[in-house]
N, C-alpha and C positions, 0 to 999 in steps of 0.2 A: 430536358428538364428532369429534376429528381422526382422519383415516383412518390406517391402519397405514403407508401410504407417506409421508404427511405427517409422522408421528411419527418415522419412520426418517430422513427428510431433515433434520428438525429436529435430531435427535441427531447426525447426521454433521456438520452445519454449526454446531454449538454448541461450547462450550468443554469438553465432556466429554473425559475421557482416552481415548486411542486407542493401540493397539499393533498393529504389523504382524507377523503370524505367517507365517514363510517356512520351508519345508523346508531343513534344513541350517544354519539360523541359530539353533538352539536354545541354543548356547553364548553368544550375545550377551547383554550386559547389558540389562535391561528398558528402560532409558532410551534405549538405542541403536536401539530399534525403534519409538520414538515419533516420529511426524512433527512437524517444527517448525510446519507449517501444512498445512491441507487444504482443498480446495474441490471443488465438483461441476461437471463440464463440461456442455456443452449437450446431450449425448447420455446423460447420467447416469453417465458415467465419473468416477472419483475421481482427483484430482491431489494427490499427497502430496510434500511438500518435506522433503528429508533433507540432512544434511551430505554432501559428495561422498565422504568416506572411510567412510561408515557401512556396516555389514554389509548393509543392505537394498540400497544402491546397488551394492555389490560383487556381490551375488547376481544382481540384475537385469542388470548389465552382463555378467557371465559367461554368463548364459543366452542373451544375444544374440537370435537369431531364434527360439529355442525358447520355448515357453510356460512361464512360471514361475508355478505356482499360489501364491496367497497369500490370506490372510484378514485383513481389518482388523477388530479387535475393539474395540468402543467400550463404555465404562462410564459411566453417568450417575449421579452422586452428588448427593443433595440438598444445597443450599448452606446449610442450617440444621441445627442439632443435633436429630436425631430418632432413635428406635430404627430399626434397619434402614434405613440411609441410601441404599442402592443403589436408585435408582428404575427403572433399566432397563439392559438390555444389547442390543447389536446386533452381528451378524456379517455382514460384507460379503465374500463370496467371489468370486474372479475370477482374472484373469491379469495379471501384473505386467510392465511394460516400462519402459524409460527414455524420457524425453521431453526430449532435449537442446535447449539453446538457450533454455529458458524461465526457468530460475532464474539468480540472480546468481552471480558467481564464488564458488567454495567450496561451492556447493550443487548438488544435482541434483533435478529434478522427476521423480517416478515416476508412471506412469499405471496405474491399476487398472481394467481392463475388468470390469464387474460381470457376474457369472454368476448368483449366488444371494444372497438377503438373508433374514435371520431376525431377528425382533425379539421380545424378551421384556421387557415393561415393566408399568407399573401397570394398563394396560388389558387385557393378556392376552399371549399368545404365539402366534407363527405365522410362516409365510413371507410375504414381500412380493414382489410382481411387479416385476421390474426396469423394465418400461415404466412402471408406475405411479409408481415411485420417480423416474424421469427426468422425469416430468411434474409431480411434486409440488413445492411450495414450502415452505420452513421457516416455522414459526409467526412472525408479525410481532413477538411479544413476547419472542422468544428473547434478543435482545441486552440486554434489561432485566430478565429474570426473576430472576437472581441478586440484583441490588441490591434489587429490589422485595420479594422474599421475605425477605431479611435485614432490610429496613426494617420490614416488617410484624411480624416476630418480635421485633425489638428495641424498637420504639417504639409498637406498637399491641396490646399483650398483652390489655388490657381489651376492646378491640373484637373481637379474635380469639376471646376467650372467650365473647363475646356470641353468636357463631354457634351455640353449643350449643343455644340456644333454638329453632333451626330443625331440630333433629335429631329431635324428637318422642320416641318411646319409646327411641330409640337413645341418648339422653342419659343414661339410667339414673337411679338414685336411691340415696341412702345411700352406702355404700362403693363401689358400682359406678358412681356418677355421674361424669360427665366432669369432670376437674379441670384439664385443660390442652388447648388447641387450638393447634396449630402449623401454619403454612402450609407445604405440602409441594411443590406444583407449580402452575404457572400457565400457561394458554394462552389463546388468543383466545375459547375457548368457556366458560371458567370457572375456578374456583379449587378445588384439592384440598387438604384439610387432614388432619392426623393427630391423632386424639383419644386422650387417655390418662386413665384413671381412677386413683383412689387406690391401687388394687391393682396398678398397673403394666400393666394390659392395654390394648392399643391397637387401634384400628380407623380406617379411612380414611373420609372423607365428601367428597362433591363438591357444589359449589354452582355451578349453571349460570347464566350471564348471560342476560338476556332476549334478547339477540341477540349475535352474534360482534362482538368489538371489533377495530378496525383499527389502533389506535395507543395510545400511553400516555394521551392525552387521553380517549379512549373508555374506557380501563380505569379511570381515576379516577372517571368518572361511574358505571360499573358497580359498582365497589367501594363507592362512597358509597351507592348504592341498596341494595346487599347489607347493609351495616351498619345502614342505616335500617330495613330489614325485620326484622333481628334484634332491634333495640331495641324495635320495635313489637309483636313477637310476645308 
């Protein structure tokens, strides 16, 4: 399974929504606290791009040499229609300063020095060590996950449903039998799906790949083998 640090790094560097929480900026509109871009520095610090006139930039500029506490809150929502679409949340707490000279005119880059991280996702919840976060790398499938999950959900419904044959007793019978299998999350180690029966009850199942995949080509082979196993079962 991916480590908590890798999952947090993936969430930070994905397209998940993010908002910067700063004391004194509670009156700002939610969209004013969403960075236009974000990246992770070599030491694990976060660089957040904002318009130069945003409340976040004004607060960081006003603080000057003082330490301005801030929290970047990230929310990961499944890119396909499933019950309970929020797949995870992360909170990155630290101290905010300006980083002049990096951004294009009209924008300002803010630097968030990481102090604490907390992750609550499909795998579980807990703190993440900042040093582990700095060393971690995002999952290589992250840039493709949204498109791949949406493609599986839209064009491979029959094959997705065939995965229920691998669930054993969890597949149920009669009214409690699984009626729909929807792709929920994808990483280099495997595929997670959300199963739903005729009564509307849901549960998640995960199918691990024989070995971690490194790219889309490896993923195609892994998915092909998974569907073949489902059809043979």
